[in-house]
N, C-alpha and C positions, 0 to 999 in steps of 0.2 A: 551138495546134498548127497548123502550116501544111499538113502533108501527111497524107493518110489512110493507115492501116495496119491490117492484120488480125492479131488476136491469138487464138490457139487455146489453150484451157486443157485439160490432160489430167489424168485421175485413174486411177491404176493402169494407165497405158499406153494408155488409151482416151480419145478426145475427149469432153469433158464439155460444153463450150460454146465459143462464139467471139464475138468482138466486132469489128466493123469501125468503127474510130474515124474520124470525119469531121473535116475542118478546122473549128476553132472558136476562139472568143475565149478568151484566157487567163483561167482562173478560172471559166469557165462551169460552171453546175450544172444537172443535169437537173431539170426541173419537171413533165414529163408524159411518158407513154409510150403509144404506140399499137400495136395488134396488126395486123400486115400479112398475117397468114396464113403458111402453110408454115413455121412455127416462127421467123418473123422479127418482131422488135419494134423500133420506132424510138423513141429518146430525143430529146426536144426541150428546149432551154434555156428560160429565163424569157421570152425575146424571141420564142419560137416557131421558132427556127432548129434544124435537125436536128443532133444531136451524134454519133450513131452508131447502128449497127444491131446488135442482139443476135441471135445465131444460136443458138437453143436446142438444135438437133440438127445439129451440123456435118457428121457423117457422112452424114446424109440430105438435107442442103441442096443445092439446085441453083443454079448461077451465074445461070441465066435468071431465077429468082425474085428473087435479090438485085439483079440488074440492073434488073428491073422496078421495084423499090422505089427504087433510085437514080435512075432516070429520073423517077419521080413526085416525087422530092425536088429535081429539077433538078441532080443530080450526074452526072458522067461515069460510064459503065459501067466495071465491073472488067475489066481485061485478064486473060487466062488465067494469066499469071504471078503476078498479085496474088491469085488464087483458089487457087493451087497449095498453100499450107499447109493449107487446109480439105480439099482433095481427098486430100492425103497422110494426113490424119487418118482 
């Protein structure tokens, strides 16, 4: 996957979870996960590269916390329009 994207999952019309997919090698598999606080968990592949950020409570998540994790991972911060699906939830 070349570009990141945010996917929000709903159940009975309410946001259940979200996942920010990060660029990764084709066929990469998650090997470990770290808890970054604020309901954010980062998945890493077998080479230690970040694959994505799980957002366990999208309606309570803040873009500032997600951007802090992205900065820690060496990724560009989210623009407000990228975060819009989570805020709409």
